[in-house]
RODO-2510 file (C-alpha; in nm, 4 decimals, decimal comma):
residues 114
     n   res          X          Y          Z
     1     x     5,2378     0,3105     1,0609
     2     x     4,9751     0,0346     1,0933
     3     x     4,6045     0,1051     1,0994
     4     x     4,4764     0,1411     1,4591
     5     x     4,2133    -0,1043     1,5645
     6     x     3,8872    -0,0370     1,7330
     7     x     3,8837    -0,1794     2,0834
     8     x     3,5808    -0,3984     2,1045
     9     x     3,5564    -0,7695     2,1858
    10     x     3,4058    -0,8512     1,8494
    11     x     3,6196    -0,6144     1,6405
    12     x     3,9664    -0,6415     1,7900
    13     x     4,0996    -0,8183     1,4832
    14     x     3,9554    -0,5711     1,2265
    15     x     4,1235    -0,2495     1,1143
    16     x     3,9356     0,0643     1,2242
    17     x     3,8464     0,1525     0,8620
    18     x     3,6814    -0,1872     0,8090
    19     x     3,4823    -0,1537     1,1308
    20     x     3,3577     0,1881     1,0274
    21     x     3,2635     0,0586     0,6830
    22     x     3,0665    -0,2290     0,8414
    23     x     2,8935     0,0060     1,0821
    24     x     2,8025     0,2466     0,7971
    25     x     2,6536    -0,0461     0,6000
    26     x     2,4460    -0,1485     0,9026
    27     x     2,3193     0,2078     0,9396
    28     x     2,2400     0,2155     0,5652
    29     x     2,0291    -0,1012     0,6002
    30     x     1,8478     0,0506     0,8959
    31     x     1,7955     0,3895     0,7266
    32     x     1,4648     0,2918     0,5597
    33     x     1,1581     0,3779     0,7738
    34     x     0,9872     0,0575     0,6500
    35     x     1,2722    -0,1501     0,7863
    36     x     1,2483     0,0247     1,1225
    37     x     0,8774    -0,0536     1,1321
    38     x     0,9556    -0,4178     1,0580
    39     x     1,2201    -0,4352     1,3314
    40     x     0,9751    -0,2738     1,5738
    41     x     0,7013    -0,5200     1,4885
    42     x     0,9384    -0,8149     1,5302
    43     x     1,0528    -0,6943     1,8754
    44     x     0,7296    -0,8560     2,0035
    45     x     0,8072    -1,1979     1,8604
    46     x     0,8438    -1,3716     1,5258
    47     x     0,5898    -1,3112     1,2514
    48     x     0,5289    -1,4241     0,8975
    49     x     0,4729    -1,1827     0,6073
    50     x     0,0916    -1,1877     0,6541
    51     x     0,1268    -1,0964     1,0227
    52     x     0,3576    -0,8103     0,9366
    53     x     0,1282    -0,6869     0,6617
    54     x    -0,1541    -0,6724     0,9126
    55     x     0,0504    -0,4216     1,1167
    56     x     0,2394    -0,2371     0,8454
    57     x     0,0576    -0,1059     0,5376
    58     x     0,2535    -0,1893     0,2246
    59     x     0,2490    -0,4401    -0,0593
    60     x     0,3564    -0,7988    -0,0214
    61     x     0,6466    -0,7622    -0,2695
    62     x     0,7733    -0,4503    -0,0933
    63     x     0,7559    -0,6204     0,2473
    64     x     0,9384    -0,9276     0,1130
    65     x     1,2137    -0,7085    -0,0361
    66     x     1,2766    -0,5323     0,2939
    67     x     1,2659    -0,8594     0,4886
    68     x     1,5227    -1,0077     0,2508
    69     x     1,7506    -0,7043     0,2925
    70     x     1,7282    -0,7314     0,6762
    71     x     1,7923    -1,1064     0,6589
    72     x     2,0963    -1,0643     0,4318
    73     x     2,2363    -0,8002     0,6722
    74     x     2,2170    -1,0482     0,9620
    75     x     1,9515    -0,8508     1,1457
    76     x     1,6758    -1,1137     1,0995
    77     x     1,6606    -1,4887     1,1080
    78     x     1,3934    -1,6976     0,9436
    79     x     1,2412    -2,0450     0,9637
    80     x     1,0013    -2,2233     0,7335
    81     x     0,6867    -2,3933     0,8610
    82     x     0,5119    -2,5517     0,5632
    83     x     0,4673    -2,2696     0,3109
    84     x     0,5032    -1,9933     0,5703
    85     x     0,8340    -1,8254     0,6548
    86     x     0,8593    -1,6789     0,9999
    87     x     1,1030    -1,3935     1,0698
    88     x     1,2605    -1,2977     1,3988
    89     x     1,5236    -1,0558     1,5320
    90     x     1,8673    -1,2232     1,5654
    91     x     2,0720    -0,9113     1,6283
    92     x     1,9624    -0,7601     1,9585
    93     x     2,2197    -0,4786     1,9233
    94     x     2,0141    -0,3423     1,6306
    95     x     1,7006    -0,3437     1,8492
    96     x     1,8879    -0,1436     2,1141
    97     x     2,0119     0,1082     1,8588
    98     x     1,6602     0,1480     1,7122
    99     x     1,5018     0,1940     2,0544
   100     x     1,7590     0,4459     2,1545
   101     x     1,7257     0,6477     1,8405
   102     x     1,3424     0,6391     1,8382
   103     x     1,3396     0,7417     2,2079
   104     x     1,5757     1,0269     2,1304
   105     x     1,3628     1,1500     1,8410
   106     x     1,0453     1,1263     2,0544
   107     x     1,2127     1,3196     2,3362
   108     x     1,3432     1,5896     2,0964
   109     x     1,0094     1,6230     1,9298
   110     x     0,8301     1,6565     2,2680
   111     x     1,0813     1,9237     2,3772
   112     x     1,0235     2,1231     2,0591
   113     x     0,6446     2,1179     2,0998
   114     x     0,6465     2,2393     2,4605
***
């Protein structure tokens, strides 16, 4: 029997196992709190590394490593202006997932503290 496919406009041609593997990889990339902070900061518009470091306390090499991972995963886009590289969100689905999960955690935490 052939592998069933997931019914989604962008995944109709992929076997279900491959879709689940790709989804798991995306969740793995988003599993680092630092990357969630970066995604959150970029929801308000593109920023360069210096702008991000002003909002997120970490080292420049650590920030660059996380940005590179998010870029390779197709979550971020980038453009060069002189010596500066500006990063932006290119996968709005990831933003929706992050917002939904952070809202859920906030709601659950508030319910526990009541």
